[in-house]
C-alpha positions, 0 to 999 in steps of 0.5 A: 533462458535470460532471466535465469542466466542475467538476473543479478541477485545482489544488484537488484536486491540493493536496489529493491531495498532502497526503493521500498525505503521511500518508494516515492522517490524512486518510482514517483508513479505510485503517487497517482493513487494508493494501492496496497503492497506495491512490489518494487518497480526496480525488481520488474525492471530487472526481470524485463531487461534480463528476459528481453535484454542481451546483457547482464542486468547490472550493466543495462539497468541505467540505459534506455531500451526499447523493445517494440513487438514484445507483448506482456501481460499481467493477469493480477495487475493491481496497482500495475507495477509490472505493466508500467516497467514493461510499457516504459521500454516500449512493450505492448501490455495486456493487463487484467484485474477483477477490481474496477479500481485497479483498472482505473488506477492503472489507466490513469497511471498510463494515459497522457496528461498536460501537465500545464493544463492539469495544474491550472484546473488544479489551482482554479479548484483550490482557489474555488474551494478555499472561498467556500471552506477555507475559514474553516481551517483557520485558527488564532495563534495564542502564543504571538497573537496572530489571526487566521493562521493556517491549521494543519491538524485537528486532534479529536478523542472519542467519548461516551455517556457514563452508563451510570451517572451519564457524564460525558467520558473522554476515551483517552488511552494516553494524554501525551499529544507529542513527544520530544522527537521533533518538538523541544519537549513532551506535550501533554493534555490536562486530564481535568481542564484539557490545557496543553502542557509542555514537560521535559520528562513525560514519565514525571511531567508535573502539574497543569500550568492551568489548574495544577492537576498532576499531569499524566501519560497514561489514560483512562481508556484501556482494553475496551473499558474505561472508569468514569471520572465522576462516579467510578463506574467501569463502562464498556465500549464500543456500543454498536447499536449506538451509532457512530461514535461521538468526538470532541475536539481537543487539540490543534496543531497549527502553522504560523509563517511569520513565526516559524523561522524564530519559533522552536518546535511545532505549534499546538494549542487547545481549541478556543471558542472561535475554533469551536464556533467554526466547527459548529458553522461547518456543521450547520453548513452540512445540515443546509446542503443537499448532497449529490455526491456524498455516498449513501451506500451501507457498509456491507458485512465483510472480514475488515468492515465488521470491525466498523460495524462493532463501533456503529458505523453503518454507511460510509458517510459515517466515517466523516465529520460534517466539515470533512463532508461539506468540503468533499461534497464541494470538491465533487461539485467542482470536479463534476463541472470540469468539461474536459474528460481527461481533467475531470478523471485526473481530479476525481482520481485525486478525490478518491486518494484524498479521502484516505486522509479526509476521514475520522479513522486517521490517527495522529503520529505522536513521534513523527507529528503527522497524520497516518492515513486510513490505510497505514495498516491494511485494514480499518483501524479504529482508534480512540484519537483521531487526526483531521487534516486541513482539506486544503493543505498548506503551501510554503514557497512550493513545499507542502506543510503537513499531510492530507490536503488538496495541496499535497495530493496535487503535488505528488500526482503531478510529480508522478505524471511528470515522471512519466514523461521523463523517467529516471533511476537513482544510482548510489554514488560517493555516499549520495544518491544520483538521479540518472535520467533515462532518456528515450523511455516513457510511460505512454501509449506513444513512443518517440512521438510516433510509434503507438504501443498497444495498451489493453486494460480490463476489468474482469476475472483472469480465470476467464480472460481470452488470450490468443494461444502463443501470443505472449512474450512474458507474463509478469505478475504479483498474484494475490496474497492468500491472507486476510487482507482484503484489498477490495473491502478497503478500496470500497472506501474510495469506490463508492465516491468515485463511481459518482464522479466517474463519467462515462462509467468504465467497465466494472463501475456499475457494480455497487462494489469492488467486491467479488466472489471470484476474488482469490483471497482468504474470506472468512465472511464469504467462505473462501478458503485455500481450495478456492485460492488454489482453483482460481490460481490454477485457472489463471495460469492455465490460461496464460500458459496457453498464451505464452509463446514457446519458451516465454516465461511466467514470473511471479512474486509470492511469500506467505508465512504458511506453507499451504499457501505455497502448495496452492502455488505449486498445484497451479504451476503443474495445472498449467503444464509449467515447471520452475526454472529458477526461484529468486529472492528479492526484497519486496516489503519495508521491514518498518511498514506499520502493517508488518513491523514486529509481526515476524513477517518476511520482507522477501519475495521468491520470484518463481520463473516458470516455463514449459521448456527450458533448463535447470541448473544442477545445482539447484536440484536438492536431494537433501536438507543439507543440499537445500541448506548450502543453496539457501546460505548462498542466497542469504550471502547474496541478500547480505551483499545487497545490504539485507539482514535476513530475518527468520521470516525471510528465511523461512519463505526462501526455504518454502519457495525452493521446497515448492520449486523442488516439488514442482520438479518431482511431480512435473511428469505424470501430474493429473489435474483432473482430480479434485482440488482438494486431492491435488493439494494433499498430493502437493503437500505430500511430495513437498515433504520429501526433504523431512522436517526443515524447520530445524534447518531454518532455525540453524540458519536463522541462528547464524544470521542472528550471529551476524557473521560476515557475508559468504561472498557468493557471486551474483549468478550460479554456475555449474551444468544444467538439467534438461526439462 
């Protein structure tokens, strides 16, 4: 049992922790296109090498490998991480996902691209686009008198008209534009005249230099209420029936390359008359266009999209301002005219990824002083202050300035495809990061210029996927997270644009939406709950289990805050005729991620290793809470060796993983998969309660971690006897 013997928790956990801090530096391939909750590539490399290699993973990790003829499948491929890692070491791969965007993204990641030809085409696109809209992204520098310098970001505030007196009200939640972290002083908007002022103390900023009004950090808009500054009437917002909200441009961050070296901090200004005229010209240009590519689709109801409806957004095009619509429409026209299919698809992928920065839901980070893309949280955040990025981007000697423009997206994509040809790992040495080229490996369909690896990618539901019996050497996957993160609802934002550029239409792209009633997520709008999730997961695991060769593993990652999701996982394992030979903890998220920061969520996944036949270490079989506590303490020690400080959420998920494994062990003989799904879930939950209440144990372990006691010095692999299945 290779994974169970070769996998090294401290080594892989340390690699995964470092990767998740700056994932694009360790796995540049992810920059091909945004996907959600990508698991660390280092984790799946560790699993592949542990299963197919013949040495401990820490010894083999930085060496080149080739496993010809091995077939690896992922029935929930998403962004493709397990498949990319398997393909890289010479395996044949089979991937499936119900979301057509997933199949498109993974195909773009793997398909060969001539980088020189791509860069030429991309440069021609930016040059042509710049001649059409470049003036819309220029401004004059009031500090030094320089004209036509590039804009980095336009900042906009939502407005409404007072219900009582009709006055226009700026819905400022606060007047701080930038704090003094990356700028010498705090920058605040004057609530009276709108001038930008710099202050040493954000809490006592003094008076406006222009109109002498007292400056303040707090704005008038709070908890969907705002007092009218003219008549004092309390207005409520949003108004869903009033259409998309109105915005007013109130600030610009620009870039002055001539003055940057001698200038302290960033460049900010209040929009002047020329800036407003340029915006008016862009609006007129949009009104004169006959758009062919801007989508007309209505935004359907959904758990995430209903938030947009509450703000009056009805069509996807409502999420963009006229300047963005002009630039995106013209970008699409230029892309559609590219004759070479491979180049056209690459640029279409770039545009799809660019959309997350080119919309009026992006926010401005007042500390990092950059745009936060629409998917910086896994939802559709509608804030009161929005950030519009320069569509073209700003190049400065080969380094992109700012974020969210064509220049940025192209540079990231080129690095991603370059990594396919020359993959590397990052080793720590002497307090610094060392790039280790892995010569001989590559992400592609061909290997060593001759041997062709099989790559099969499908847009279909894996509950119905047709796999030959005993044809798979392994299944590595990250199954859907049973929760309210509706990736299909989010991906529709890109899909409605991309499908207008895709030619010919790939599998799945004839659908109006990426959504499907067969998705394995909880969804209130579509009345999908735990039984739907468990039933679907069971169907998929049963299919792939029949396709596994004798002794081959199904290894998958999972974590959730509630045990009911683990019950569904346990039922699926048992229905497939599998059992767990190991559960392995490994970091999978970054604690500082905006969508989980401060929520108490775990950043640690459990890797469930499941087989039909195999052996389980006797020390993994727990009969009491004390047995389980000792096992979890040992694993916490291994994670601490990796540099992780386990949280209460991490401990809870590690415990839930073990309880699931143990319940599967207890139920493996005599399990009846023909019973109704609700009854099977109850049976599993009852069996999982054999240890009694585990919360006190979790609380004790969490308290011990909070006291920051030193690592226990646990070894990487567990010893002891094994128990036959």
